[in-house]
MARTOR-39892 format. One record per residue: residue in one letter; z, y, x of N, C-alpha, C in turn. Coordinates in steps of 0.02 Angstrom, whole numbers, plus 50000, padded with zeros to 5 digits. Last residue first. Example, Ala and Ser with C-alpha at 12.3 -4.5 7.8 and 13.67 -1.06 7.14 Angstrom:
<pts>
S503544988850642503574994750684503945000250645
A503904971650660503904977550615503904983550660
</pts>
This chain:
<pts>
K531814532852084531414527052100531414526152175
V532724542652076532574539052014532094533452024
T534064548952163533424545552169533304541552106
M534804563952153534824557552118534124554452123
S535894574752246535224572552225535284565552196
P536954589352263536814582252253536094580952236
G536484603752362536974599752326536754592552318
G535524612152408536164612152443536684607952410
E534824611852251534774614952317535454615452350
V534864596352175535094603252172535084605952243
A533604584652117534074587352166534274594452149
L532864569652083533104575752051533664578452095
V531474561552154532184563352160532314569652119
L530324547752156530514554452137531264555352141
R529004538852208529724539352219529914546652207
R527744533552087527984537752142528744537252148
N526924529851976527044525352033527244529252096
T526814536651861526394539051917526474534851980
I527674530051779526984530651756526524533151811
K528884530651851528584524251834527844524951817
A529134544351859529044540451920528694533951906
L529324547351725528764550351761528614546451825
Q530504540051706529904538251668529284541051702
A531344547251790531204540251805530584537851767
L531424559151722531064559151786530904552051807
R532224554851619531534556851604531114557051668
G533404552851692533084547351657532354548851639
A533664565851733533514560751784533184554751752
P533974571951612533354573751646533164568851701
R535174563751589534614563951543533964566251577
E536104565751695535784559251686535164559551641
G535874581951780536224576851742535814570551730
Y535904599651800535824593051832536194587751791
L536294611451752535774608051714535644600951741
D537164616851842537454613951782536934610351739
A536374622751939536664616151953536944612851890
L535744634751948535584630651890535884623551896
S536074640052069536304643752010536164639851945
A535394632152159536124631052150536384634552087
P533824626652085534234631152127534974630152112
L533224609952086533514615452047533884620152095
V531804600952130532404604352154532594610152108
L531164585752136531174591452091531834594952102
A530404577952276531014580252242530874586152196
L529664563352329529524570052302530124572152260
V529524553352472529924555252414529744562452394
G528944548552587528524549352528528894551252465
N529894548852690529704542452660529334543052594
A530614565052657530454559352700530284553152659
R529854576052534530374573852579530164567652617
Q529214590152459529024583852490529554581952541
E529794597752312529844597352385529634590452408
W529514609152181529414602352207529434602452283
K530644619552088530124618452139530104611152158
L531094631851966531074624951989530534624152042
R530914644451920531434643551972531474636351997
P530034644251816529824647551878530314646651936
M530834637251716530304633851753530084637551817
I531744646951661531974641451704531404638751747
G531184656451577531604658651632531824653351680
P531174652151398530884654251462531404655951515
M531664636851315531714644051324531444646051393
S531864623451295531274626551264531284634151268
A532834619251380533024620251310532484624151272
T532524616151511532414623051488532684624451419
L532704602951537533014607651584532974614851558
L531994595951446532714594651449533074599451496
Y530714599951476531004602451414531764601251413
V530404592751592530564599851598530874602651534
V530164579451549530664581051600530884588351593
R529144580751457529784577851434530344579051485
M528104585451537528394589851486529084587351465
M527834573951610528064580051645528404584751595
A527394565651508527994563751546528274569751583
A526224572351469526784571951422527434570151459
L525454570151584525624577051564526224577051517
V525364556151577525664559351636525894566451617
R524684554451454525354551551465525714555051523
A523494561151482523914563351426524624560751434
R522994553251584523214560051599523644562951544
E522684541651511523144541351567523424548251583
L521744546851422522364544051396522894543651452
Y520714550651510521054555651469521724553151444
R520334538051560520584543251606520964548651567
P519854531151445520474529151478520764534451524
P519284543351321519164538451374519824536851410
A519674544451147519784546951215519624541551267
L519584538651025519084543751041519124545951114
A520664530451007520014527251018519474532251039
K521684538950971521674536351039520994533351057
I521434540050836521304545850879521254543650952
E521784527150795521114529750778520934535950820
P523114525250837522574521450870521874524250855
A524424533350837523754535550816523184531750850
I525524524150934525344530950912524604531450897
A525954512450987525764512350916525524519150891
E526454512751113525754510751106525504511151034
N527454522651200527354520651130526624519151118
F527734527951320527594520751319527504518051248
I528084541051302527464539651338527284532251338
G528634547751147528734543151203528084540951235
D528504557451051528644550551029528714545551085
H528224569851112528754569251062528984562051052
R527234567251207527794571751226528374571051177
Y526314560051133526714556651184527324560851203
A525794570851056526124565151024526574561351073
N525224578851155525774581451115526164575951080
A524254570151204524754572951250525354575551212
M523494567951089523904562451116524424565051165
A522864580551070523294577651018523764572251046
L522134582151189522634587151168523124584151119
F521304570551183521764571651239522324576451219
A520584573151066521024567351069521534567951126
R519864584251107520354584851052520854579151054
G519054577751201519534582851223520064584151170
P518274569651119518724566551167519254571451193
H517604580551050518084576251015518524572251062
D517614595951148517294590351115517814585851084
V517854613251134518154606851152517784601351114
G517464625451084517484624651157517824618251179
F518644627850949517964627650976518014627051052
F519684622350815519584623750885518834623550902
S520504621350693519864624750698519754627150770
A521264604850702521274612150706520564615050712
H521464591450701521054594250648521024601850649
A522264588550809521654584650800521184587950750
I523354597450788522894598250845522234594650834
I523954592450671523754599550676523224600350730
N524204579150707523754580650652523514587850655
L525124580650815524494577150824523994579050770
S526184587050750525824590550803525134587350814
Q526584576950661526354583450636525944587050689
K526934566650750526404565650701526134572350676
G527984572950823527384570350857526804569650809
R528924576050725528614581350764527974579050798
Y529634566850656528944568050634528594573450674
E530914566050700530544559750697529804560850680
P531384579550688531244576550754530824570150752
H530514588650562531064583950578530894580550644
A529734603850624529744597550587530364593550604
R529764614150713530114615050649530134608650608
W528964610550824529694610350830530064611050764
G527604609650849527884605450796528644605750790
I527204616950958527024619550892527334615550835
D527384614751093527984615751053527824617950981
A526174613351161526674608051167527274608851120
L525094621651172525204618551107525824613951105
L525044625151306525144630451256525354627551188
A524744612551358525384615651374525544621251324
A523454610651309523984606051288524674609051302
A522754620751379522814621051306523394616651282
H522884615651511523104622451494523234622951419
R522244603351498522954603551515523254610251496
Y520954608251470521304604351419522054604051434
R520634614551590520644618351527521054614751475
A520664603651676521134609151687521194613451624
E519604596351623520274593451623520804598851634
D518524604951649518734603651580519434600751577
E518504604551791518584610851755518844609751684
T519514590551845518874593851834519014600451798
E520884588751958520634589951891519924592751893
E521984577952051521414582552047521154582951976
I523574576552097523134574652042522584579952036
G524624578052186523964576652212523474574352159
F525834582352144525714575152138525024573152165
A525664595952160526174592552201526074584952200
A524694598252060524524599252131525014595552177
F525454595551946524854591551960524664592152033
T526364606051963526594599051966526014594351978
K525604617451947525934616352011526154609052019
A525234615251812524724615951864525014614551933
T526474615251750526094608951751525524609351802
W526824628751769527224623551800526844616851803
D525854635951695525904636851768526274631051801
V526134630951565525454630751593525484631051669
L527474634451553527294627351556526594626451583
E527394648151540527714645451600527534638051608
H526804648651415526424650951473526724648451538
A527874643751339527234640151338526804642151399
H528824653651359528954646951385528304642951389
A528204663751287528304664651359528434657951392
V528294659151159527624659151189527684660251264
S529474648951092529404654451140528704654051172
R529304640050989529934643550994529894649551041
S527664641550907528134638950958528784642950959
R526814647450811527204641550793527714639250846
L526084658850849526264658050779526804652650768
R525844657550985526164663650960526444662650889
A525174645450984525814645951020526194652050995
L524014648950916524474644150886525164644450919
E523474657751012523654660250946524144655450912
E523234648951119523694654551128523934657151060
S522244641351061522884638251077523424643451088
A521214650851053521484647850991522164644651004
S521014653351191521184658851145521504656051081
I520644640951238521274643851262521494649451215
L519424639651169519964634651161520634637551181
P518644650451214518844650051144519414645051131
D518924660451353518844653451333519084652651260
A518044675951367518664672251359518504665151334
K516874683051364516964678351420517604674151414
Q517054691651258516554686351253516654681051306
E517994700451311518194695951257517694690251249
A517194707151405517784703351428518004698351375
E516234713351323516034708251371516624703951394
D516824714651151516614717451216516514711751265
L516064708550998516584708451050516344711951113
L514954707850919515374713850912515934714150964
S514404695450939514044701250966514454707650962
Y515264687450866515294687050939514954693150971
L514784690250738515454692350757515534692650833
F513524683950751513564691150738514254693850757
G513954670850766513574674050820513584681650813
E514534668550643514964668650702514614671850762
R513344669350565513924673650551514364674250613
V512474659550623512294666650622512914671050612
G513664647550673512964649550669512894657050668
L514664633250697514574640350706513824641950706
A514734619950699514994623050639514894630650640
S513494609650764513864615950773514094618650706
V513274593350822513344597750764513754603850782
I512074586650925512754589350923512794594250866
I511144572650966511224578050918511954580150919
K510434568851128510874567551072510854573551025
S509324571251206509794566151228510264564051171
P507734573151119508384575451143508824569651166
Q506274574451098506594568851133507264570951162
M505434583751031505884585951085506144580251128
A504684577550932504364582550975504774584151037
A505594568950871504964566250897504644571050947
M506574577950832506734572750882506104569850913
I505864585150736506124588550796506274583450851
E505654575150643505074577950678505284581950740
Q506974572950600506564567450628505994570150670
L507274585350547507624583150607507264577250640
V506424585350434506344590450486506674588150551
V506974574350364506274574250386506154579250442
A508254579150335508174573250377507464572850405
G507974589750250508294591050313508224585250361
Y507454581950148507004586650182507304588850249
P508574574650105507994571150134507514575750171
L509394585850060509574581850119508984577950147
L509094592149942508794594850003508934590650065
S509794585849843509064585249840508734587849904
R511154589249869510894582549884510134582249887
R511644601549831511414600749900511024594249910
N512064600049702511564605149716511264604449785
K513094590749713512454588649685511904593649698
S513974590749869513854593649803513154591649779
V514594575949942514104581449947513964584049878
G515354564949918515674570649950515224576649959
E514514555249874514924558649823515294564649852
I513994549449986513604554749954514004558549902
G514574538650051514894545250058514534550850022
K513124529450084513854529550083514114536650093
V511694531749983512004532650049512754533150043
K511114531749862511374525349885511734525849952
E510594544149840511174542349800511484535649822
I509444544449919510044547949943510664545849904
E508204539049949508694535149910509394537849925
A507294545050030507434548349966507894544149921
K507084541050155506764536850104506884539650034
A507834548750238507174551250222506794546850172
V508944540750262509014546450217508324548950194
Q508414531250353508704529150290508724534850240
K508044539350459507534535350426507784533050358
L509264544150500508794548850468508244545050431
F509814532450559510134535650501509634540050463
N508964530050667509064524950615509344527950551
A509114542050740508454539850717508514534850660
A510484542350771510184547550728509524545250699
S510584531550858510934531350795510644536350746
E509774536650964509604530350930509934529950861
A510444548351003509754548650979509564542450940
S512134549550941511644547350990510944547650961
I512994563450889512634557550865512124555650918
E514544572050886513944569950923513664563550894
Y515334586550833515214579450818514554577550850
H515594599850851515504595750911515494588250895
H516344601350694516104604750755516134600050815
M516934592750598516214593150604515994596150671
V518124580550587518004587250613517274587850628
G518794568150548518364572050504518274579250525
L518814554150643519034561150645518544565450604
P518304540950643519004542150625519224549450621
Y516874534750559517134538850614517834541250596
N516094525250491516824525050487517144528850545
T514754527050484514994523950546515764523350547
M514604533250361514244527050374514524523250434
E515344544850378515544539850329515234533150344
M514584551350476515284549650489515524544150442
H513414553250403513404548750461514104546650481
L513854562450311513654555850287513634550850345
R514044573150398514624570450361514464563450335
A512744575550438513234572950488513844570050453
L512254580650319511974574350346512454571250396
N513004592350315513114587250263512814580550284
R512464598950424513174597150425513324591750373
W511154600850379511274596250434512014594350440
T511424610150276511074603750262511214598650317
G512064621150340512414616950292512084610250279
G511864623550519511664624450449511974619250404
V511274616850672511644622050638511404622450565
A511304606150805511114606550735511574611450699
Y510694605950961511264608450924511044609850852
F510184593051061509954597451008510564599350967
P510344590851241510584590351172510204595051124
R508944584651340509524589051330509754588451257
G507774577551346508344574951383508974579251378
Q506824591951317506814584651328507414582551371
G506684605251296507314602251277507354594851290
G505434609651320505934611251370506614608351354
K504804606351203504664602151262505174603451317
L505164616551118505484610051110505374605451170
L504364627351143505014627351175505374620651168
K503244626051064503204623751133503884623351167
A502914623150915503544625350947503574622651018
K501864617650852501754624350881502354626650921
G502374606250799501894605550853501744612150888
L503054610650692503444609550752502984608350813
E502004610950597502344617150617502714616350683
D501634597350589501144602450607501484608850633
R502834591550547502514589350610502024594650635
A503044597850424503524598850478503224596950546
I501944592750354502014599950364502484601350423
K502244579050357501624581450388501674588950403
A503444578850285503434576550355502814579050391
A502984583250161503464587350198503474585350272
Q502214572450122501884578750137502334583350176
A503264563350105502724561850152502354568250172
L503994569450004504284569050071503764567350124
S503514580649886503284574549920503574574449990
N503724592449817504204587049808503984580349839
K502744600849872502714598949801503124592549788
A502864606249994502654599149992502594596549921
M503334618949965502674618249997502404611149990
D504604615449911504104618949871503404618049899
Q505224609650019505174605849957504624608849913
L505184620450106504814614450122504714610150060
R506034629550042505334631250054504914624950066
L507254622550043506954624749980506214626049988
G507434620350187507414615050137507064616950073
G506334628650303506954628150266506884623350208
L505194630750376505384623850363506074623250331
P504324640850443504444640350370504634633350348
L505174646250592504664642150560504824641350485
T505444657050727505624655150659505034651650627
I506094657050895505534656950847505804655150778
G506754665951037506814661750977506204662250933
D506754665051207506424668351150506454663651090
G508414660051264507694660651268507414664451208
I509884665651336509554664151272508804665151280
A511254661451436510554663451434510234661151368
E512484656451453512454662651415511734665151409
G511974640151448512534644451466512534650651422
A510554640751369510804637851431511354642251458
V509554637851231510184640751253510404637051316
D508114641351139508394637851197509014641651220
V507924640150963508014644351022508324640051078
L507314641150797507404637150857507464641850917
E507594641550625507574645350686507714640750745
L506794638850476507114635450532507034639850593
S507024644950306506714644650373507114640450421
G507654643950181506974646650186506634645650253
G508894638050194508494636350136507774638550142
G509034633650369509274636650307508844634450249
L509464627550521509064625950462509384629050400
D509364631150683509734633350624509294632450563
G509524623650837509094624050778509514625650716
A509504625151010509874626250949509384627050892
I509364614851148508984618551098509414619051035
G510494617151286510024613251247509624617751201
D512044619751319511444618851359510964614251322
A513584628751317513024625651280512424625051327
P515014624051420514524628751394514014624951351
H515694625251276515904627351343515624622651396
F515344632551115515304627051163515434629651233
G515354643651031515714637651011515724631951059
S514554653951074515264655451063515674649151050
I513304647951075513614649951139514374650951130
V513114647150937513174641050976513504642551043
G513034660850907513534656650875513654650250914
L511934664550982512584667251001513154663150969
A510964657850907511084655850976511764658351000
S511044665450790511214658350787511364655650857
F510584677550838511284677050816511514669750810
Y509254673450869509694676250921510424675550900
A508724669650746508764664650800509254666950853
E508804682150683509174676550656509254671050709
Q507904689350760508604691250761509044685550735
R506734682650722506944682450793507684684450799
G506684685550586506744678650608506984678150680
S507734700150554507104696750565507224689550586
I508914704550428508764702850497508104698950502
V509474717250343508964712050334508714710350403
R511024722350310510574721550367510104715750353
I511554733650190511384726650203510884726450262
E512914744950169512224743650193512134736150206
T513904745050018513824745050091513104743350108
K514204741649887514414748249914514404748249990
L513814731149814514274729849869514534736149902
V512944737249721513514733249698514044732549753
D512024743649803512384747549754513014743849731
E511524732749874511894737949911512294742349863
A510834726149772511424722949803511844728149841
R509774734949750510264733549696510914730649725
H509134733949875509374740449850509904739449796
I508804720349880509264723049930509554729649905
F507884719649773508494715649772509014718549819
D506874727949822507234729849761507894726049756
P506464720449936506754727149943507134729449882
G506004708049871506574708249916506874715149924
N504894705649797505424709549765506064709849807
V504204697949887503914704249864504444708749833
A505164690550020504954690949950504674697849933
E505644691450151504954689450140504714690350068
R506974694750160506504698550201505784697150185
A507584685850072507624692950058507124696950098
A507324673450137507074674850069507054682350056
A507954674750273507244673450259507004675650190
T509384685450257508904681850300508244680550265
A510624697950274510144694550231509594691550275
L512314702150292511694700050325511254696350275
V513544714050293513124709950249512474708550285
Y515224717250328514544716750355514144712050311
M516564727750302516154722550272515454722950304
H518204731350359517484732050367517144726250332
E519454728050318519324735050334518594736450345
A520064717850193519554718550244519394725950256
G521044713850101521194719250149520684720050204
A520804705350000521024702350063521174707550117
Q520274714149907520934711049894521234708149958
D519024716749962519524722149957520224719249949
S518464704049947518514706950013519034712550014
L518494702749808518884698149849518984700949919
A517604713049770518304713349748518744708849791
R516434708249829516694714849848517434715349830
F516294696049759516394696049831516674702749856
R516064700849628516664696749643516804696849718
R514854707149649515424710949623516084707349639
F514084696149689514214701549736514804705949713
E513974688849572514404686249626514564691649677
E513074696649502513744695349474514224693049528
M511984695449586512284702049575512994701349547
S511704681749575511934684549639512274691249629
R511234680349445511854677149464512144680049528
T510024687649461510534689649413511214686749431
V509364679749558509504686849571510064689249525
A509214667749491509634667949550509824675149568
E508284671549395508954669449373509444669749431
P507164674449480507484679649437508194677749415
D506954670649649507054667749583507444672549539
L505874681949734506524678849728506604676349657
K504104678449750504674682449729505324678349731
G503014670749768503094676249814503704680449800
T502724659249695502764665749660502784671749707
S502654648449786502154649049732502154655949699
V503714650949874503044649349900502504650449846
I504844652649797504554658449829503854657249857
G505564642649735504934644549705504574650349740
R507094648449791506764643149754506124645849721
G507844657949856507174656449882506804651049845
L509064658349791508624664249788507914662549809
G510124649249764509424647049762508934652849756
A511524649849760511134654049715510414651649709
L512904642849778512224640449790511764643949740
M514204652249851513844650349790513144648149810
K515794651349932515064650649934514794649549863
E517134658250025516854656049961516094656249964
N518604660150110517924657750118517674655350050
F519844668650206519574666750141518834665050149
L520184669150338520704670350288520484667850220
M519704660350482519534662350414520164663450372
T519734666350646520064662150596519894664850527
P518804666250800518974669250735519254664150686
S519074667850952519084661750911519294663850840
R518994681050988518564676151022518534669650984
A518984692050843519314688450897518824683450928
L519374702350714518854701250765519184698150826
G520294693350587520154699050630519594697350678
E520254684150487520894687250502520804693450545
Y518814685950382519134683650443519784687550455
V518034680350241518494685550265518854682550325
V516434676750191516984674450234517384680550255
L515354672150064515824677250087516344673950131
R513664667150046514364665450065514734671850086
I512394659449961512684665949977513424664649990
S511014648149989511704649749975511874656949993
N509604648750007509904644049961510604646049941
S509324659550088508824657550038509104652749986
G510814670050107510294665450128509814663650072
I511804681950153511354680750097510774676450121
D513424682950194512804680050220512364678250161
I514634694550224514264691250171513584689250199
I516164695850305515434695250313515164691750251
S517584706450339517214701450300516474701650316
L519154707850424518474710150410518114704650373
P520874712650460520354708450429519684711950422
R521574714950613521354718750555520774714850523
R523014709250704522324708350681522194712450619
D524314708950743523884713850776523154713350754
Q524984698650680525084705450654524634710750687
L524404683950622524444687850683524444695250664
R525424675450501524834679350518524954682950584
G526594670050467526054665350481525404668850498
Q527454679450427527464678050498526944672650517
S526884691250308526994684250325526974683250401
D526544703450267527154703050306527324695950325
S524784707850282525324703750253525944703950298
L524174724450281524274718150317524874714450288
M523164731250157523834731050185523934724250219
</pts>
């Protein structure tokens, strides 16, 4: 039964995915099938099914028992959350173990649904789709490191190369190397030497997928005092990555800053993940490491979308959803998208593709903080946007979105706003965030945050380089000192002569 909460999108039907990996098993219930999927519920257990598989050829017996108990819980949780469909994917350990078929049969009885045991090539394909779904666009080599295997695939826009799978998952590598990191490095070097596709990644990004690498990135954030704790699209330069990985690969993991934030069950595998990434960098020579929070599960969801939905912009889709859930009027938000585009054109402000996307998203998000106390709307909006589950946007782009909204509420000349977020944005983004916010501050005083006004406003070029914002005569009562004062701020920040005018009536030069 769909919740009656207005915090939910009422046209969505929940679905769940269970991902059975070599190290972890995870249940994720999603609000619905969408271009930018939102999690309703997320739970993981570190079962360790693949522990010892190299020496025994079998799934760990204790892990099998624990998994069956967890599957019962996962089925119940999925039903409780109202998931109308359950998809279950099993990867390296289940497909390679001698007792894998028996495990799958027992699990299907408990879960009451079919389990898809995907091949290494399919795993690489879905991982690539996950990366494609999360970046705008992706262009590099995607690597998904699990407990049993490493999948590598070349991704360029929507094009996916032939993926390969290598036996370099953390648990397997630890087992093969008999707990020797030096031996693990040799094994990884030998295996990655066969991965010819890495040569095609030289000078391009490497997209790191999987829990081990995400935890390494989290430690890197701690080490560098990075101000934004958002994992997706976190970038590490090749030089910084090399120095950091060298430290982690010494196996002195307990001494690394921030290690207390990583579960103890995961810590022992981090040096092996570091060793594999070191060898990938040596073989590929990437321009940088980019962390992807999306992988096989999200790639599988993406594969269920129709072509039109796949082509939708994930950032715009997510911003649209927030506007529907939190703004006073989603119609007003859409009008603001169109009005700011026309206003940028009238001011002769050119935009790159990403800048236009970010302006579009910022306009959709401009009113999501309205329920907060007026003094805190800027802070609340900034925090929501900076930490939102957005895809298709890098961290400087997030900073632009957050700062545009903060300036819109707290003033375009307020230099004290969120210096840690401001530091992530290049000067051009900060300048545009101020300009966009100044435009919003003008128009919100004319619309009272309701639709129907903006489409009736127009910009007119007048003599001596004056640009007029013209209200139709039927809206003459909206003319006044407050919007003129806001227009003066816009004039100051853009260094233009602006006029607020009524068609066939008075005008007020603000500069």
